[in-house]
mmCIF entry with sequence, helices, sheets and N, C-alpha, C, O atoms, coordinates in Angstrom:
data_MODEL
# 
_entry.id   MODEL 
# 
_entity.id                         1 
_entity.type                       polymer 
_entity.pdbx_number_of_molecules   1 
# 
_entity_poly.entity_id                      1 
_entity_poly.type                           'polypeptide(L)' 
_entity_poly.nstd_linkage                   no 
_entity_poly.nstd_monomer                   no 
_entity_poly.pdbx_seq_one_letter_code       
;(UNK)(UNK)(UNK)(UNK)(UNK)(UNK)(UNK)(UNK)(UNK)(UNK)(UNK)(UNK)(UNK)(UNK)(UNK)(UNK)
(UNK)(UNK)(UNK)(UNK)(UNK)(UNK)(UNK)(UNK)(UNK)(UNK)(UNK)(UNK)(UNK)(UNK)(UNK)(UNK)
(UNK)(UNK)(UNK)(UNK)(UNK)(UNK)(UNK)(UNK)(UNK)(UNK)(UNK)(UNK)(UNK)(UNK)(UNK)(UNK)
(UNK)(UNK)(UNK)(UNK)(UNK)
;
_entity_poly.pdbx_seq_one_letter_code_can   XXXXXXXXXXXXXXXXXXXXXXXXXXXXXXXXXXXXXXXXXXXXXXXXXXXXX 
_entity_poly.pdbx_strand_id                 A 
# 
loop_
_entity_poly_seq.entity_id 
_entity_poly_seq.num 
_entity_poly_seq.mon_id 
_entity_poly_seq.hetero 
1 1  UNK n 
1 2  UNK n 
1 3  UNK n 
1 4  UNK n 
1 5  UNK n 
1 6  UNK n 
1 7  UNK n 
1 8  UNK n 
1 9  UNK n 
1 10 UNK n 
1 11 UNK n 
1 12 UNK n 
1 13 UNK n 
1 14 UNK n 
1 15 UNK n 
1 16 UNK n 
1 17 UNK n 
1 18 UNK n 
1 19 UNK n 
1 20 UNK n 
1 21 UNK n 
1 22 UNK n 
1 23 UNK n 
1 24 UNK n 
1 25 UNK n 
1 26 UNK n 
1 27 UNK n 
1 28 UNK n 
1 29 UNK n 
1 30 UNK n 
1 31 UNK n 
1 32 UNK n 
1 33 UNK n 
1 34 UNK n 
1 35 UNK n 
1 36 UNK n 
1 37 UNK n 
1 38 UNK n 
1 39 UNK n 
1 40 UNK n 
1 41 UNK n 
1 42 UNK n 
1 43 UNK n 
1 44 UNK n 
1 45 UNK n 
1 46 UNK n 
1 47 UNK n 
1 48 UNK n 
1 49 UNK n 
1 50 UNK n 
1 51 UNK n 
1 52 UNK n 
1 53 UNK n 
# 
_struct_asym.id          A 
_struct_asym.entity_id   1 
# 
loop_
_struct_conf.conf_type_id 
_struct_conf.id 
_struct_conf.pdbx_PDB_helix_id 
_struct_conf.beg_label_comp_id 
_struct_conf.beg_label_asym_id 
_struct_conf.beg_label_seq_id 
_struct_conf.pdbx_beg_PDB_ins_code 
_struct_conf.end_label_comp_id 
_struct_conf.end_label_asym_id 
_struct_conf.end_label_seq_id 
_struct_conf.pdbx_end_PDB_ins_code 
_struct_conf.beg_auth_comp_id 
_struct_conf.beg_auth_asym_id 
_struct_conf.beg_auth_seq_id 
_struct_conf.end_auth_comp_id 
_struct_conf.end_auth_asym_id 
_struct_conf.end_auth_seq_id 
_struct_conf.pdbx_PDB_helix_class 
_struct_conf.details 
_struct_conf.pdbx_PDB_helix_length 
HELX_P HELX_P1 AA1 UNK A 12 ? UNK A 44 ? UNK A 12 UNK A 44 1 ? 33 
HELX_P HELX_P2 AA2 UNK A 46 ? UNK A 50 ? UNK A 46 UNK A 50 5 ? 5  
# 
_struct_conf_type.id          HELX_P 
_struct_conf_type.criteria    ? 
_struct_conf_type.reference   ? 
# 
loop_
_atom_site.group_PDB 
_atom_site.id 
_atom_site.type_symbol 
_atom_site.label_atom_id 
_atom_site.label_alt_id 
_atom_site.label_comp_id 
_atom_site.label_asym_id 
_atom_site.label_entity_id 
_atom_site.label_seq_id 
_atom_site.pdbx_PDB_ins_code 
_atom_site.Cartn_x 
_atom_site.Cartn_y 
_atom_site.Cartn_z 
_atom_site.occupancy 
_atom_site.B_iso_or_equiv 
_atom_site.pdbx_formal_charge 
_atom_site.auth_seq_id 
_atom_site.auth_comp_id 
_atom_site.auth_asym_id 
_atom_site.auth_atom_id 
_atom_site.pdbx_PDB_model_num 
ATOM 1   N N  . UNK A 1 1  ? -38.494 -42.252 26.569  1.00 0.00 ? 1  UNK A N  1 
ATOM 2   C CA . UNK A 1 1  ? -37.540 -41.323 26.004  1.00 0.00 ? 1  UNK A CA 1 
ATOM 3   C C  . UNK A 1 1  ? -36.740 -42.042 24.922  1.00 0.00 ? 1  UNK A C  1 
ATOM 4   O O  . UNK A 1 1  ? -36.288 -43.170 25.116  1.00 0.00 ? 1  UNK A O  1 
ATOM 5   N N  . UNK A 1 2  ? -36.576 -41.397 23.817  1.00 0.00 ? 2  UNK A N  1 
ATOM 6   C CA . UNK A 1 2  ? -35.866 -41.993 22.674  1.00 0.00 ? 2  UNK A CA 1 
ATOM 7   C C  . UNK A 1 2  ? -34.365 -42.012 22.944  1.00 0.00 ? 2  UNK A C  1 
ATOM 8   O O  . UNK A 1 2  ? -33.814 -41.133 23.607  1.00 0.00 ? 2  UNK A O  1 
ATOM 9   N N  . UNK A 1 3  ? -33.728 -43.044 22.405  1.00 0.00 ? 3  UNK A N  1 
ATOM 10  C CA . UNK A 1 3  ? -32.266 -43.167 22.551  1.00 0.00 ? 3  UNK A CA 1 
ATOM 11  C C  . UNK A 1 3  ? -31.605 -42.163 21.596  1.00 0.00 ? 3  UNK A C  1 
ATOM 12  O O  . UNK A 1 3  ? -31.793 -42.269 20.384  1.00 0.00 ? 3  UNK A O  1 
ATOM 13  N N  . UNK A 1 4  ? -30.834 -41.189 22.113  1.00 0.00 ? 4  UNK A N  1 
ATOM 14  C CA . UNK A 1 4  ? -30.232 -40.182 21.227  1.00 0.00 ? 4  UNK A CA 1 
ATOM 15  C C  . UNK A 1 4  ? -29.124 -40.733 20.334  1.00 0.00 ? 4  UNK A C  1 
ATOM 16  O O  . UNK A 1 4  ? -28.727 -40.076 19.371  1.00 0.00 ? 4  UNK A O  1 
ATOM 17  N N  . UNK A 1 5  ? -28.626 -41.910 20.635  1.00 0.00 ? 5  UNK A N  1 
ATOM 18  C CA . UNK A 1 5  ? -27.541 -42.487 19.840  1.00 0.00 ? 5  UNK A CA 1 
ATOM 19  C C  . UNK A 1 5  ? -28.042 -43.537 18.852  1.00 0.00 ? 5  UNK A C  1 
ATOM 20  O O  . UNK A 1 5  ? -27.245 -44.296 18.300  1.00 0.00 ? 5  UNK A O  1 
ATOM 21  N N  . UNK A 1 6  ? -29.324 -43.586 18.630  1.00 0.00 ? 6  UNK A N  1 
ATOM 22  C CA . UNK A 1 6  ? -29.881 -44.545 17.685  1.00 0.00 ? 6  UNK A CA 1 
ATOM 23  C C  . UNK A 1 6  ? -29.411 -44.194 16.271  1.00 0.00 ? 6  UNK A C  1 
ATOM 24  O O  . UNK A 1 6  ? -29.392 -43.020 15.904  1.00 0.00 ? 6  UNK A O  1 
ATOM 25  N N  . UNK A 1 7  ? -29.034 -45.192 15.481  1.00 0.00 ? 7  UNK A N  1 
ATOM 26  C CA . UNK A 1 7  ? -28.549 -44.900 14.123  1.00 0.00 ? 7  UNK A CA 1 
ATOM 27  C C  . UNK A 1 7  ? -29.662 -44.344 13.231  1.00 0.00 ? 7  UNK A C  1 
ATOM 28  O O  . UNK A 1 7  ? -30.823 -44.742 13.331  1.00 0.00 ? 7  UNK A O  1 
ATOM 29  N N  . UNK A 1 8  ? -29.282 -43.438 12.381  1.00 0.00 ? 8  UNK A N  1 
ATOM 30  C CA . UNK A 1 8  ? -30.211 -42.825 11.439  1.00 0.00 ? 8  UNK A CA 1 
ATOM 31  C C  . UNK A 1 8  ? -30.435 -43.786 10.278  1.00 0.00 ? 8  UNK A C  1 
ATOM 32  O O  . UNK A 1 8  ? -29.477 -44.279 9.681   1.00 0.00 ? 8  UNK A O  1 
ATOM 33  N N  . UNK A 1 9  ? -31.664 -44.045 9.969   1.00 0.00 ? 9  UNK A N  1 
ATOM 34  C CA . UNK A 1 9  ? -32.006 -44.945 8.853   1.00 0.00 ? 9  UNK A CA 1 
ATOM 35  C C  . UNK A 1 9  ? -32.326 -44.110 7.627   1.00 0.00 ? 9  UNK A C  1 
ATOM 36  O O  . UNK A 1 9  ? -33.258 -43.305 7.643   1.00 0.00 ? 9  UNK A O  1 
ATOM 37  N N  . UNK A 1 10 ? -31.560 -44.299 6.571   1.00 0.00 ? 10 UNK A N  1 
ATOM 38  C CA . UNK A 1 10 ? -31.799 -43.575 5.323   1.00 0.00 ? 10 UNK A CA 1 
ATOM 39  C C  . UNK A 1 10 ? -32.476 -44.486 4.306   1.00 0.00 ? 10 UNK A C  1 
ATOM 40  O O  . UNK A 1 10 ? -32.228 -45.691 4.252   1.00 0.00 ? 10 UNK A O  1 
ATOM 41  N N  . UNK A 1 11 ? -33.329 -43.877 3.510   1.00 0.00 ? 11 UNK A N  1 
ATOM 42  C CA . UNK A 1 11 ? -33.932 -44.649 2.431   1.00 0.00 ? 11 UNK A CA 1 
ATOM 43  C C  . UNK A 1 11 ? -32.880 -44.866 1.354   1.00 0.00 ? 11 UNK A C  1 
ATOM 44  O O  . UNK A 1 11 ? -31.824 -44.234 1.380   1.00 0.00 ? 11 UNK A O  1 
ATOM 45  N N  . UNK A 1 12 ? -33.158 -45.743 0.420   1.00 0.00 ? 12 UNK A N  1 
ATOM 46  C CA . UNK A 1 12 ? -32.178 -46.012 -0.626  1.00 0.00 ? 12 UNK A CA 1 
ATOM 47  C C  . UNK A 1 12 ? -31.979 -44.772 -1.512  1.00 0.00 ? 12 UNK A C  1 
ATOM 48  O O  . UNK A 1 12 ? -30.881 -44.542 -2.018  1.00 0.00 ? 12 UNK A O  1 
ATOM 49  N N  . UNK A 1 13 ? -33.029 -43.983 -1.697  1.00 0.00 ? 13 UNK A N  1 
ATOM 50  C CA . UNK A 1 13 ? -32.903 -42.747 -2.483  1.00 0.00 ? 13 UNK A CA 1 
ATOM 51  C C  . UNK A 1 13 ? -32.011 -41.743 -1.752  1.00 0.00 ? 13 UNK A C  1 
ATOM 52  O O  . UNK A 1 13 ? -31.192 -41.074 -2.382  1.00 0.00 ? 13 UNK A O  1 
ATOM 53  N N  . UNK A 1 14 ? -32.160 -41.633 -0.449  1.00 0.00 ? 14 UNK A N  1 
ATOM 54  C CA . UNK A 1 14 ? -31.308 -40.725 0.332   1.00 0.00 ? 14 UNK A CA 1 
ATOM 55  C C  . UNK A 1 14 ? -29.863 -41.184 0.317   1.00 0.00 ? 14 UNK A C  1 
ATOM 56  O O  . UNK A 1 14 ? -28.953 -40.357 0.255   1.00 0.00 ? 14 UNK A O  1 
ATOM 57  N N  . UNK A 1 15 ? -29.637 -42.481 0.372   1.00 0.00 ? 15 UNK A N  1 
ATOM 58  C CA . UNK A 1 15 ? -28.273 -43.015 0.315   1.00 0.00 ? 15 UNK A CA 1 
ATOM 59  C C  . UNK A 1 15 ? -27.620 -42.702 -1.025  1.00 0.00 ? 15 UNK A C  1 
ATOM 60  O O  . UNK A 1 15 ? -26.444 -42.341 -1.076  1.00 0.00 ? 15 UNK A O  1 
ATOM 61  N N  . UNK A 1 16 ? -28.382 -42.839 -2.115  1.00 0.00 ? 16 UNK A N  1 
ATOM 62  C CA . UNK A 1 16 ? -27.851 -42.537 -3.449  1.00 0.00 ? 16 UNK A CA 1 
ATOM 63  C C  . UNK A 1 16 ? -27.500 -41.052 -3.574  1.00 0.00 ? 16 UNK A C  1 
ATOM 64  O O  . UNK A 1 16 ? -26.454 -40.696 -4.116  1.00 0.00 ? 16 UNK A O  1 
ATOM 65  N N  . UNK A 1 17 ? -28.388 -40.194 -3.067  1.00 0.00 ? 17 UNK A N  1 
ATOM 66  C CA . UNK A 1 17 ? -28.128 -38.754 -3.126  1.00 0.00 ? 17 UNK A CA 1 
ATOM 67  C C  . UNK A 1 17 ? -26.915 -38.375 -2.284  1.00 0.00 ? 17 UNK A C  1 
ATOM 68  O O  . UNK A 1 17 ? -26.106 -37.538 -2.684  1.00 0.00 ? 17 UNK A O  1 
ATOM 69  N N  . UNK A 1 18 ? -26.797 -39.002 -1.110  1.00 0.00 ? 18 UNK A N  1 
ATOM 70  C CA . UNK A 1 18 ? -25.649 -38.726 -0.240  1.00 0.00 ? 18 UNK A CA 1 
ATOM 71  C C  . UNK A 1 18 ? -24.358 -39.160 -0.917  1.00 0.00 ? 18 UNK A C  1 
ATOM 72  O O  . UNK A 1 18 ? -23.357 -38.446 -0.870  1.00 0.00 ? 18 UNK A O  1 
ATOM 73  N N  . UNK A 1 19 ? -24.382 -40.332 -1.548  1.00 0.00 ? 19 UNK A N  1 
ATOM 74  C CA . UNK A 1 19 ? -23.176 -40.831 -2.228  1.00 0.00 ? 19 UNK A CA 1 
ATOM 75  C C  . UNK A 1 19 ? -22.773 -39.913 -3.393  1.00 0.00 ? 19 UNK A C  1 
ATOM 76  O O  . UNK A 1 19 ? -21.592 -39.605 -3.556  1.00 0.00 ? 19 UNK A O  1 
ATOM 77  N N  . UNK A 1 20 ? -23.745 -39.478 -4.196  1.00 0.00 ? 20 UNK A N  1 
ATOM 78  C CA . UNK A 1 20 ? -23.451 -38.567 -5.309  1.00 0.00 ? 20 UNK A CA 1 
ATOM 79  C C  . UNK A 1 20 ? -22.880 -37.250 -4.800  1.00 0.00 ? 20 UNK A C  1 
ATOM 80  O O  . UNK A 1 20 ? -21.929 -36.714 -5.366  1.00 0.00 ? 20 UNK A O  1 
ATOM 81  N N  . UNK A 1 21 ? -23.468 -36.739 -3.730  1.00 0.00 ? 21 UNK A N  1 
ATOM 82  C CA . UNK A 1 21 ? -22.992 -35.477 -3.155  1.00 0.00 ? 21 UNK A CA 1 
ATOM 83  C C  . UNK A 1 21 ? -21.568 -35.644 -2.609  1.00 0.00 ? 21 UNK A C  1 
ATOM 84  O O  . UNK A 1 21 ? -20.735 -34.753 -2.775  1.00 0.00 ? 21 UNK A O  1 
ATOM 85  N N  . UNK A 1 22 ? -21.290 -36.764 -1.969  1.00 0.00 ? 22 UNK A N  1 
ATOM 86  C CA . UNK A 1 22 ? -19.954 -37.019 -1.440  1.00 0.00 ? 22 UNK A CA 1 
ATOM 87  C C  . UNK A 1 22 ? -18.931 -37.138 -2.569  1.00 0.00 ? 22 UNK A C  1 
ATOM 88  O O  . UNK A 1 22 ? -17.821 -36.617 -2.460  1.00 0.00 ? 22 UNK A O  1 
ATOM 89  N N  . UNK A 1 23 ? -19.298 -37.814 -3.639  1.00 0.00 ? 23 UNK A N  1 
ATOM 90  C CA . UNK A 1 23 ? -18.381 -37.942 -4.781  1.00 0.00 ? 23 UNK A CA 1 
ATOM 91  C C  . UNK A 1 23 ? -18.130 -36.590 -5.439  1.00 0.00 ? 23 UNK A C  1 
ATOM 92  O O  . UNK A 1 23 ? -17.001 -36.288 -5.828  1.00 0.00 ? 23 UNK A O  1 
ATOM 93  N N  . UNK A 1 24 ? -19.166 -35.784 -5.565  1.00 0.00 ? 24 UNK A N  1 
ATOM 94  C CA . UNK A 1 24 ? -18.998 -34.450 -6.151  1.00 0.00 ? 24 UNK A CA 1 
ATOM 95  C C  . UNK A 1 24 ? -18.094 -33.588 -5.277  1.00 0.00 ? 24 UNK A C  1 
ATOM 96  O O  . UNK A 1 24 ? -17.258 -32.847 -5.794  1.00 0.00 ? 24 UNK A O  1 
ATOM 97  N N  . UNK A 1 25 ? -18.250 -33.677 -3.984  1.00 0.00 ? 25 UNK A N  1 
ATOM 98  C CA . UNK A 1 25 ? -17.413 -32.921 -3.072  1.00 0.00 ? 25 UNK A CA 1 
ATOM 99  C C  . UNK A 1 25 ? -15.970 -33.395 -3.124  1.00 0.00 ? 25 UNK A C  1 
ATOM 100 O O  . UNK A 1 25 ? -15.053 -32.574 -3.115  1.00 0.00 ? 25 UNK A O  1 
ATOM 101 N N  . UNK A 1 26 ? -15.751 -34.702 -3.177  1.00 0.00 ? 26 UNK A N  1 
ATOM 102 C CA . UNK A 1 26 ? -14.397 -35.253 -3.282  1.00 0.00 ? 26 UNK A CA 1 
ATOM 103 C C  . UNK A 1 26 ? -13.736 -34.839 -4.590  1.00 0.00 ? 26 UNK A C  1 
ATOM 104 O O  . UNK A 1 26 ? -12.559 -34.480 -4.603  1.00 0.00 ? 26 UNK A O  1 
ATOM 105 N N  . UNK A 1 27 ? -14.473 -34.884 -5.673  1.00 0.00 ? 27 UNK A N  1 
ATOM 106 C CA . UNK A 1 27 ? -13.931 -34.477 -6.969  1.00 0.00 ? 27 UNK A CA 1 
ATOM 107 C C  . UNK A 1 27 ? -13.579 -32.991 -6.970  1.00 0.00 ? 27 UNK A C  1 
ATOM 108 O O  . UNK A 1 27 ? -12.526 -32.604 -7.477  1.00 0.00 ? 27 UNK A O  1 
ATOM 109 N N  . UNK A 1 28 ? -14.446 -32.166 -6.411  1.00 0.00 ? 28 UNK A N  1 
ATOM 110 C CA . UNK A 1 28 ? -14.182 -30.732 -6.311  1.00 0.00 ? 28 UNK A CA 1 
ATOM 111 C C  . UNK A 1 28 ? -12.931 -30.468 -5.489  1.00 0.00 ? 28 UNK A C  1 
ATOM 112 O O  . UNK A 1 28 ? -12.097 -29.646 -5.869  1.00 0.00 ? 28 UNK A O  1 
ATOM 113 N N  . UNK A 1 29 ? -12.797 -31.155 -4.374  1.00 0.00 ? 29 UNK A N  1 
ATOM 114 C CA . UNK A 1 29 ? -11.626 -30.986 -3.524  1.00 0.00 ? 29 UNK A CA 1 
ATOM 115 C C  . UNK A 1 29 ? -10.356 -31.425 -4.239  1.00 0.00 ? 29 UNK A C  1 
ATOM 116 O O  . UNK A 1 29 ? -9.325  -30.760 -4.140  1.00 0.00 ? 29 UNK A O  1 
ATOM 117 N N  . UNK A 1 30 ? -10.423 -32.539 -4.958  1.00 0.00 ? 30 UNK A N  1 
ATOM 118 C CA . UNK A 1 30 ? -9.265  -33.013 -5.716  1.00 0.00 ? 30 UNK A CA 1 
ATOM 119 C C  . UNK A 1 30 ? -8.846  -32.032 -6.804  1.00 0.00 ? 30 UNK A C  1 
ATOM 120 O O  . UNK A 1 30 ? -7.654  -31.797 -7.000  1.00 0.00 ? 30 UNK A O  1 
ATOM 121 N N  . UNK A 1 31 ? -9.802  -31.465 -7.502  1.00 0.00 ? 31 UNK A N  1 
ATOM 122 C CA . UNK A 1 31 ? -9.502  -30.479 -8.557  1.00 0.00 ? 31 UNK A CA 1 
ATOM 123 C C  . UNK A 1 31 ? -8.881  -29.231 -7.925  1.00 0.00 ? 31 UNK A C  1 
ATOM 124 O O  . UNK A 1 31 ? -7.943  -28.659 -8.482  1.00 0.00 ? 31 UNK A O  1 
ATOM 125 N N  . UNK A 1 32 ? -9.388  -28.812 -6.783  1.00 0.00 ? 32 UNK A N  1 
ATOM 126 C CA . UNK A 1 32 ? -8.845  -27.638 -6.110  1.00 0.00 ? 32 UNK A CA 1 
ATOM 127 C C  . UNK A 1 32 ? -7.397  -27.873 -5.670  1.00 0.00 ? 32 UNK A C  1 
ATOM 128 O O  . UNK A 1 32 ? -6.548  -26.996 -5.831  1.00 0.00 ? 32 UNK A O  1 
ATOM 129 N N  . UNK A 1 33 ? -7.120  -29.039 -5.123  1.00 0.00 ? 33 UNK A N  1 
ATOM 130 C CA . UNK A 1 33 ? -5.743  -29.382 -4.721  1.00 0.00 ? 33 UNK A CA 1 
ATOM 131 C C  . UNK A 1 33 ? -4.828  -29.378 -5.931  1.00 0.00 ? 33 UNK A C  1 
ATOM 132 O O  . UNK A 1 33 ? -3.728  -28.827 -5.877  1.00 0.00 ? 33 UNK A O  1 
ATOM 133 N N  . UNK A 1 34 ? -5.266  -29.984 -7.017  1.00 0.00 ? 34 UNK A N  1 
ATOM 134 C CA . UNK A 1 34 ? -4.469  -30.023 -8.240  1.00 0.00 ? 34 UNK A CA 1 
ATOM 135 C C  . UNK A 1 34 ? -4.234  -28.611 -8.779  1.00 0.00 ? 34 UNK A C  1 
ATOM 136 O O  . UNK A 1 34 ? -3.134  -28.298 -9.233  1.00 0.00 ? 34 UNK A O  1 
ATOM 137 N N  . UNK A 1 35 ? -5.248  -27.768 -8.733  1.00 0.00 ? 35 UNK A N  1 
ATOM 138 C CA . UNK A 1 35 ? -5.105  -26.393 -9.195  1.00 0.00 ? 35 UNK A CA 1 
ATOM 139 C C  . UNK A 1 35 ? -4.076  -25.638 -8.358  1.00 0.00 ? 35 UNK A C  1 
ATOM 140 O O  . UNK A 1 35 ? -3.232  -24.926 -8.904  1.00 0.00 ? 35 UNK A O  1 
ATOM 141 N N  . UNK A 1 36 ? -4.142  -25.788 -7.041  1.00 0.00 ? 36 UNK A N  1 
ATOM 142 C CA . UNK A 1 36 ? -3.160  -25.125 -6.170  1.00 0.00 ? 36 UNK A CA 1 
ATOM 143 C C  . UNK A 1 36 ? -1.756  -25.623 -6.475  1.00 0.00 ? 36 UNK A C  1 
ATOM 144 O O  . UNK A 1 36 ? -0.813  -24.832 -6.506  1.00 0.00 ? 36 UNK A O  1 
ATOM 145 N N  . UNK A 1 37 ? -1.605  -26.912 -6.698  1.00 0.00 ? 37 UNK A N  1 
ATOM 146 C CA . UNK A 1 37 ? -0.293  -27.486 -7.010  1.00 0.00 ? 37 UNK A CA 1 
ATOM 147 C C  . UNK A 1 37 ? 0.247   -26.894 -8.317  1.00 0.00 ? 37 UNK A C  1 
ATOM 148 O O  . UNK A 1 37 ? 1.400   -26.465 -8.376  1.00 0.00 ? 37 UNK A O  1 
ATOM 149 N N  . UNK A 1 38 ? -0.567  -26.872 -9.338  1.00 0.00 ? 38 UNK A N  1 
ATOM 150 C CA . UNK A 1 38 ? -0.131  -26.363 -10.651 1.00 0.00 ? 38 UNK A CA 1 
ATOM 151 C C  . UNK A 1 38 ? 0.227   -24.880 -10.558 1.00 0.00 ? 38 UNK A C  1 
ATOM 152 O O  . UNK A 1 38 ? 1.244   -24.459 -11.110 1.00 0.00 ? 38 UNK A O  1 
ATOM 153 N N  . UNK A 1 39 ? -0.589  -24.085 -9.872  1.00 0.00 ? 39 UNK A N  1 
ATOM 154 C CA . UNK A 1 39 ? -0.312  -22.671 -9.739  1.00 0.00 ? 39 UNK A CA 1 
ATOM 155 C C  . UNK A 1 39 ? 0.972   -22.452 -8.945  1.00 0.00 ? 39 UNK A C  1 
ATOM 156 O O  . UNK A 1 39 ? 1.750   -21.559 -9.279  1.00 0.00 ? 39 UNK A O  1 
ATOM 157 N N  . UNK A 1 40 ? 1.207   -23.227 -7.926  1.00 0.00 ? 40 UNK A N  1 
ATOM 158 C CA . UNK A 1 40 ? 2.445   -23.097 -7.138  1.00 0.00 ? 40 UNK A CA 1 
ATOM 159 C C  . UNK A 1 40 ? 3.654   -23.413 -7.984  1.00 0.00 ? 40 UNK A C  1 
ATOM 160 O O  . UNK A 1 40 ? 4.633   -22.667 -7.955  1.00 0.00 ? 40 UNK A O  1 
ATOM 161 N N  . UNK A 1 41 ? 3.617   -24.497 -8.736  1.00 0.00 ? 41 UNK A N  1 
ATOM 162 C CA . UNK A 1 41 ? 4.750   -24.857 -9.604  1.00 0.00 ? 41 UNK A CA 1 
ATOM 163 C C  . UNK A 1 41 ? 4.952   -23.790 -10.679 1.00 0.00 ? 41 UNK A C  1 
ATOM 164 O O  . UNK A 1 41 ? 6.089   -23.456 -11.010 1.00 0.00 ? 41 UNK A O  1 
ATOM 165 N N  . UNK A 1 42 ? 3.870   -23.257 -11.224 1.00 0.00 ? 42 UNK A N  1 
ATOM 166 C CA . UNK A 1 42 ? 3.976   -22.214 -12.252 1.00 0.00 ? 42 UNK A CA 1 
ATOM 167 C C  . UNK A 1 42 ? 4.609   -20.944 -11.683 1.00 0.00 ? 42 UNK A C  1 
ATOM 168 O O  . UNK A 1 42 ? 5.408   -20.297 -12.359 1.00 0.00 ? 42 UNK A O  1 
ATOM 169 N N  . UNK A 1 43 ? 4.262   -20.584 -10.458 1.00 0.00 ? 43 UNK A N  1 
ATOM 170 C CA . UNK A 1 43 ? 4.822   -19.372 -9.854  1.00 0.00 ? 43 UNK A CA 1 
ATOM 171 C C  . UNK A 1 43 ? 6.291   -19.567 -9.486  1.00 0.00 ? 43 UNK A C  1 
ATOM 172 O O  . UNK A 1 43 ? 7.072   -18.617 -9.552  1.00 0.00 ? 43 UNK A O  1 
ATOM 173 N N  . UNK A 1 44 ? 6.681   -20.785 -9.100  1.00 0.00 ? 44 UNK A N  1 
ATOM 174 C CA . UNK A 1 44 ? 8.081   -21.041 -8.742  1.00 0.00 ? 44 UNK A CA 1 
ATOM 175 C C  . UNK A 1 44 ? 8.969   -21.023 -9.985  1.00 0.00 ? 44 UNK A C  1 
ATOM 176 O O  . UNK A 1 44 ? 10.145  -20.672 -9.899  1.00 0.00 ? 44 UNK A O  1 
ATOM 177 N N  . UNK A 1 45 ? 8.431   -21.388 -11.107 1.00 0.00 ? 45 UNK A N  1 
ATOM 178 C CA . UNK A 1 45 ? 9.188   -21.369 -12.350 1.00 0.00 ? 45 UNK A CA 1 
ATOM 179 C C  . UNK A 1 45 ? 9.757   -22.740 -12.678 1.00 0.00 ? 45 UNK A C  1 
ATOM 180 O O  . UNK A 1 45 ? 9.791   -23.628 -11.827 1.00 0.00 ? 45 UNK A O  1 
ATOM 181 N N  . UNK A 1 46 ? 10.199  -22.904 -13.906 1.00 0.00 ? 46 UNK A N  1 
ATOM 182 C CA . UNK A 1 46 ? 10.679  -24.219 -14.367 1.00 0.00 ? 46 UNK A CA 1 
ATOM 183 C C  . UNK A 1 46 ? 12.027  -24.602 -13.766 1.00 0.00 ? 46 UNK A C  1 
ATOM 184 O O  . UNK A 1 46 ? 12.370  -25.784 -13.751 1.00 0.00 ? 46 UNK A O  1 
ATOM 185 N N  . UNK A 1 47 ? 12.802  -23.638 -13.270 1.00 0.00 ? 47 UNK A N  1 
ATOM 186 C CA . UNK A 1 47 ? 14.129  -23.952 -12.760 1.00 0.00 ? 47 UNK A CA 1 
ATOM 187 C C  . UNK A 1 47 ? 14.117  -24.421 -11.309 1.00 0.00 ? 47 UNK A C  1 
ATOM 188 O O  . UNK A 1 47 ? 15.182  -24.660 -10.740 1.00 0.00 ? 47 UNK A O  1 
ATOM 189 N N  . UNK A 1 48 ? 12.966  -24.556 -10.707 1.00 0.00 ? 48 UNK A N  1 
ATOM 190 C CA . UNK A 1 48 ? 12.913  -24.964 -9.314  1.00 0.00 ? 48 UNK A CA 1 
ATOM 191 C C  . UNK A 1 48 ? 13.468  -26.380 -9.118  1.00 0.00 ? 48 UNK A C  1 
ATOM 192 O O  . UNK A 1 48 ? 13.982  -26.693 -8.044  1.00 0.00 ? 48 UNK A O  1 
ATOM 193 N N  . UNK A 1 49 ? 13.372  -27.222 -10.122 1.00 0.00 ? 49 UNK A N  1 
ATOM 194 C CA . UNK A 1 49 ? 13.890  -28.590 -10.008 1.00 0.00 ? 49 UNK A CA 1 
ATOM 195 C C  . UNK A 1 49 ? 15.360  -28.680 -10.391 1.00 0.00 ? 49 UNK A C  1 
ATOM 196 O O  . UNK A 1 49 ? 15.952  -29.748 -10.236 1.00 0.00 ? 49 UNK A O  1 
ATOM 197 N N  . UNK A 1 50 ? 15.969  -27.623 -10.878 1.00 0.00 ? 50 UNK A N  1 
ATOM 198 C CA . UNK A 1 50 ? 17.345  -27.613 -11.358 1.00 0.00 ? 50 UNK A CA 1 
ATOM 199 C C  . UNK A 1 50 ? 18.285  -26.893 -10.396 1.00 0.00 ? 50 UNK A C  1 
ATOM 200 O O  . UNK A 1 50 ? 19.299  -26.345 -10.829 1.00 0.00 ? 50 UNK A O  1 
ATOM 201 N N  . UNK A 1 51 ? 17.979  -26.881 -9.132  1.00 0.00 ? 51 UNK A N  1 
ATOM 202 C CA . UNK A 1 51 ? 18.803  -26.159 -8.166  1.00 0.00 ? 51 UNK A CA 1 
ATOM 203 C C  . UNK A 1 51 ? 20.021  -26.981 -7.749  1.00 0.00 ? 51 UNK A C  1 
ATOM 204 O O  . UNK A 1 51 ? 19.965  -28.210 -7.781  1.00 0.00 ? 51 UNK A O  1 
ATOM 205 N N  . UNK A 1 52 ? 21.114  -26.338 -7.360  1.00 0.00 ? 52 UNK A N  1 
ATOM 206 C CA . UNK A 1 52 ? 22.303  -27.080 -6.918  1.00 0.00 ? 52 UNK A CA 1 
ATOM 207 C C  . UNK A 1 52 ? 22.074  -27.679 -5.545  1.00 0.00 ? 52 UNK A C  1 
ATOM 208 O O  . UNK A 1 52 ? 21.396  -27.094 -4.701  1.00 0.00 ? 52 UNK A O  1 
ATOM 209 N N  . UNK A 1 53 ? 22.643  -28.844 -5.333  1.00 0.00 ? 53 UNK A N  1 
ATOM 210 C CA . UNK A 1 53 ? 22.504  -29.513 -4.043  1.00 0.00 ? 53 UNK A CA 1 
ATOM 211 C C  . UNK A 1 53 ? 23.683  -29.239 -3.176  1.00 0.00 ? 53 UNK A C  1 
ATOM 212 O O  . UNK A 1 53 ? 23.743  -29.722 -2.045  1.00 0.00 ? 53 UNK A O  1 
# 
């Protein structure tokens, strides 16, 4: 019976494709976060930082 916890061996081509896919996903997520931040600040308006304390 095979060990179910044996590590998966990837070829170097599979590792390169996985790395590219991970970087693309990270970049997409970063752009989405930045977009949400910019839209939120734009909807709040420029005076949001000028409020009285």
